[in-house]
C-alpha positions in Angstrom: 0.0 0.0 0.0 1.3 3.5 -0.8 0.3 6.8 0.7 -1.3 9.3 -1.6 -1.9 12.9 -0.7 -5.6 14.0 -1.0 -6.9 17.6 -1.5 -10.5 18.3 -0.5 -12.6 21.3 -1.5 -15.3 20.9 1.2 -17.9 23.1 -0.3 -21.5 24.0 0.9 -22.8 23.0 -2.5 -20.3 20.4 -3.8 -17.3 18.4 -2.6 -14.3 17.9 -5.0 -11.5 15.5 -4.2 -8.0 15.8 -5.8 -5.6 12.8 -5.6 -1.9 13.5 -6.1 -0.8 12.2 -9.4 -4.3 11.6 -10.7 -6.1 15.0 -10.6 -9.7 15.6 -9.6 -11.3 12.2 -9.1 -14.6 13.1 -7.5 -17.1 16.0 -7.8 -20.5 15.4 -6.0 -23.1 17.5 -4.3 -22.7 18.0 -0.5 -26.1 16.4 0.3 -27.1 13.6 2.6 -30.5 11.8 2.6 -31.6 10.4 6.0 -34.5 8.5 7.5 -36.1 10.9 10.0 -37.1 8.1 12.4 -34.1 5.9 12.5 -31.5 8.6 11.6 -30.0 6.1 9.1 -28.3 7.5 6.0 -30.1 6.4 2.8 -28.1 8.2 0.1 -25.1 10.6 -0.3 -23.9 12.9 -3.0 -25.7 13.0 -6.4 -28.2 10.3 -5.5 -29.2 12.4 -2.4 -29.3 15.6 -4.4 -31.8 14.1 -6.8 -34.1 13.6 -3.8 -34.1 17.3 -2.8 -37.7 18.5 -2.6 -39.0 15.0 -3.7 -38.8 12.9 -0.5 -41.7 11.4 1.4 -42.3 12.7 5.0 -40.1 10.1 6.6 -37.0 11.0 4.5 -35.1 14.3 4.6 -32.4 15.4 2.1 -30.1 17.9 3.8 -26.8 19.8 3.4 -24.6 19.1 6.4 -22.5 22.1 5.6 -23.9 25.6 5.9 -22.2 28.9 4.9 -18.9 26.9 4.3 -18.7 25.5 7.8 -20.0 22.3 9.4 -23.6 22.5 10.6 -24.0 18.8 11.3 -20.7 17.2 12.4 -21.9 13.5 12.3 -23.4 13.8 8.8 -20.4 15.6 7.5 -18.1 12.9 8.8 -20.3 10.1 7.3 -20.4 12.0 3.9 -16.6 12.6 3.8 -15.9 9.0 4.9 -18.2 7.7 2.1 -16.5 9.8 -0.6 -12.9 8.9 0.5 -13.9 5.2 0.6 -15.4 5.6 -2.9 -12.2 6.9 -4.3 -10.2 4.3 -2.4 -12.0 1.8 -4.6 -10.3 3.3 -7.7 -6.8 3.9 -6.3 -4.7 2.0 -3.8 -3.5 4.0 -0.8 -3.5 3.6 3.0 -3.5 6.6 5.4 -3.2 9.7 3.2 -2.1 13.2 4.1 -5.2 15.4 3.6 -5.3 19.1 2.7 -8.8 20.5 3.3 -10.1 24.0 2.6 -12.1 26.3 4.8 -13.5 29.9 4.3 -11.4 32.8 5.5 -12.4 34.5 8.7 -14.0 31.4 10.3 -13.4 30.8 14.1 -10.7 28.5 15.4 -13.4 26.2 16.8 -14.9 25.9 13.3 -11.5 25.3 11.8 -10.8 22.6 14.4 -14.1 20.9 13.5 -13.1 20.7 9.9 -9.7 19.3 10.9 -11.3 16.7 13.2 -13.7 15.5 10.5 -10.8 14.9 8.2 -8.7 13.2 10.9 -11.6 10.8 11.6 -11.5 9.5 8.1 -8.1 7.9 8.8 -5.8 10.7 7.6 -2.1 10.4 8.5 -1.9 14.2 8.8 -4.4 17.0 8.1 -3.6 20.5 6.7 -6.2 23.2 6.7 -5.8 26.1 4.3 -8.0 29.1 3.6 -10.1 28.8 0.5 -9.3 32.1 -1.3 -5.5 31.3 -1.0 -6.0 27.9 -2.5 -8.3 29.3 -5.2 -5.7 31.8 -6.2 -3.1 29.1 -6.5 -5.5 27.0 -8.6 -6.2 30.0 -10.8 -2.5 30.3 -11.6 -1.8 33.6 -9.6 1.8 34.2 -8.5 1.0 34.7 -4.9 4.6 33.9 -3.8 6.0 37.2 -5.2 5.9 40.6 -3.2 3.1 41.8 -5.4 -0.6 42.1 -4.5 -3.2 39.8 -6.1 -6.9 39.9 -5.4 -9.3 37.0 -5.7 -13.1 36.9 -5.2 -14.2 33.3 -4.6 -18.0 32.9 -4.9 -18.9 29.4 -3.6 -22.2 27.9 -2.5 -22.4 29.2 1.0 -19.8 32.0 1.2 -18.0 34.6 -0.9 -14.4 34.9 0.2 -12.6 38.1 -1.0 -8.8 38.2 -0.3 -5.7 40.1 -1.2 -2.6 38.0 -1.3 1.1 38.6 -1.3 4.2 36.6 -0.4 2.2 33.3 0.1 -0.1 34.9 2.6 -3.4 36.7 3.0 -2.8 40.5 3.4 -6.5 41.2 4.1 -9.7 39.2 3.6 -13.5 39.3 4.1 -15.9 36.4 4.1 -19.7 37.0 3.7 -22.5 34.6 3.8 -23.8 35.6 0.4 -23.1 33.3 -2.5 -24.6 30.8 -5.0 -27.1 29.3 -2.6 -28.3 32.9 -1.7 -29.0 33.5 -5.4 -31.2 30.4 -5.4 -33.2 31.7 -2.4 -33.5 35.1 -4.1 -35.0 33.5 -7.2 -37.4 31.4 -5.1 -38.6 34.6 -3.2 -38.9 36.6 -6.4 -41.1 34.1 -8.2 -43.2 33.5 -5.1 -43.8 37.3 -4.7 -44.4 38.1 -8.4 -46.2 35.0 -9.6 -47.5 33.4 -6.4 -45.7 30.3 -7.5 -43.8 28.1 -5.2 -40.6 26.4 -6.6 -37.9 24.3 -5.0 -34.2 24.9 -4.7 -33.3 22.5 -7.5 -35.6 24.4 -9.9 -34.1 27.7 -8.7 -30.6 26.4 -9.2 -31.5 25.4 -12.8 -32.9 28.9 -13.5 -29.7 30.5 -12.2 -27.4 28.2 -14.3 -29.4 28.4 -17.5 -30.4 32.1 -17.7 -28.7 33.8 -14.7 -27.3 37.2 -15.6 -26.4 40.6 -14.1 -26.8 42.3 -17.5 -29.8 44.2 -18.9 -30.4 42.6 -22.2 -32.8 43.5 -25.0 -32.7 39.9 -26.3 -33.6 38.1 -23.2 -33.2 34.4 -22.4 -36.3 32.5 -21.3 -37.0 29.4 -19.3 -40.3 27.5 -18.5 -40.7 27.0 -14.8 -43.1 24.6 -13.1 -44.2 24.8 -9.5 -47.2 25.0 -7.2 -49.7 27.8 -7.5 -50.1 29.3 -4.0 -53.7 30.5 -4.8 -55.1 27.3 -6.2 -52.7 24.7 -4.8 -52.4 23.2 -8.3 -49.4 22.7 -10.6 -48.7 25.6 -12.9 -46.1 26.6 -15.6 -44.8 30.1 -16.1 -42.1 31.7 -18.3 -39.2 33.5 -16.5 -36.8 35.8 -18.3 -33.1 36.6 -17.7 -34.0 40.2 -16.8 -36.2 38.9 -14.0 -33.3 36.8 -12.6 -31.1 39.9 -12.7 -33.7 41.7 -10.7 -34.1 38.8 -8.2 -30.3 38.5 -7.4 -29.5 42.3 -7.7 -29.3 42.9 -3.9 -27.1 39.9 -3.3 -24.7 40.9 -6.1 -24.5 44.4 -4.7 -23.5 43.0 -1.3 -20.6 41.1 -2.9 -19.5 44.2 -4.7 -19.7 46.3 -1.5 -17.6 43.7 0.4 -15.0 43.8 -2.4 -14.9 47.6 -2.1 -14.4 47.3 1.7 -11.4 45.1 1.1 -9.9 47.5 -1.4 -10.4 50.4 1.1 -8.4 48.5 3.8 -5.2 47.7 2.0 -2.0 49.7 1.6 -1.7 52.0 -1.5 1.3 50.0 -2.9 -0.9 46.9 -2.9 -3.7 48.8 -4.5 -1.4 49.8 -7.3 -0.4 46.1 -7.8 -4.1 45.1 -8.0 -4.8 47.7 -10.7 -1.9 46.2 -12.6 -2.7 42.5 -11.9 -6.5 42.8 -11.9 -9.1 40.8 -9.9 -9.7 37.1 -10.6 -13.1 35.5 -10.0 -13.3 31.9 -8.9 -16.1 29.5 -7.6 -19.3 28.3 -9.2 -21.2 31.4 -8.2 -18.9 33.6 -10.4 -20.3 31.9 -13.5 -23.3 34.3 -13.5 -23.2 35.9 -17.0 -21.6 39.4 -17.0 -20.5 39.4 -13.3 -16.9 40.0 -14.3 -17.9 43.0 -16.4 -20.1 44.4 -13.6 -17.4 44.1 -10.9 -14.9 45.8 -13.3 -17.3 48.6 -13.9 -18.1 49.1 -10.2 -14.6 48.7 -8.8 -12.7 50.4 -11.7 -10.2 47.5 -11.6 -9.6 45.0 -14.5 -11.5 41.8 -13.7 -11.4 38.4 -15.3 -12.8 34.9 -14.7 -10.4 32.1 -13.8 -10.0 29.4 -16.6 -11.9 26.8 -14.5 -13.7 28.6 -11.7 -15.6 25.5 -10.5 -12.4 23.5 -10.0 -9.9 26.2 -8.9 -9.9 25.2 -5.3 -9.4 21.5 -5.9 -6.7 22.2 -8.4 -5.0 24.6 -6.0 -4.9 21.8 -3.3 -3.0 19.7 -5.8 -0.4 22.4 -6.4 0.1 23.0 -2.7 0.3 19.2 -2.0 3.0 18.9 -4.6 5.1 21.5 -2.6 4.6 19.9 0.8 7.7 18.3 2.2 
């Protein structure tokens, strides 16, 4: 048996696992389905995600991670153990070293909880790194040089905004507004405007397919099915991309405001570096159409999307693992 290092992007929405020498070997939703009466776990990952909003009364599909931190310790441990055993079926290794990511600005207690969950899966040693730093490495930024770089990592539960230099975080902010917040915004908007109740899976599909921050003359449209709150019967409506823009507007503004706060707190020399190097967007939430252009317009700083925003953190764990002694 040989030890292989593992990098884990422990996200609120998805878990990605990187195995040294093999790349990303797993990407599954961070969802667990349990029997309410017995507490027994019935499904994990994609299978459990497919159950969201479709379970009988005796079954609940839940996300054991909330806002990037562990909300249910036992279920997170079961989920992580399941995924690690799943990849062990493909590749031979005994007790691996694990690098696991956490949001910036979480408490030491929350950080210790993440470390403990990883240790319980049989890790030889556990390293915990802040997500925006790992995302920056995965996006190909030169954070080891004495030059300021800025990354905005919009995940499922949190948006982490960080300025990095000399392999460290100069200043960072973490806010609980991200991809899942956009889903909730869409649910509320459709409920208020159309008196139609939709689930989080439907809201997520609307966001992915027609989500935008741009006002467009030629709008995208999507048919949405849900339950009419007035009649209680199923109903289909058409939602446009401009309506999605309106729904998520306040949340997008909160992210931009947080980014402005970070820029106001840093030294002038680092500000000059960021104007030259630009801002890089990572995380699944950054895939909203036109977000890079809007942030550039509001912050007056060149902004671009990372080449692979969804996998930046997982790829970053791989690069950091390669450099561990």
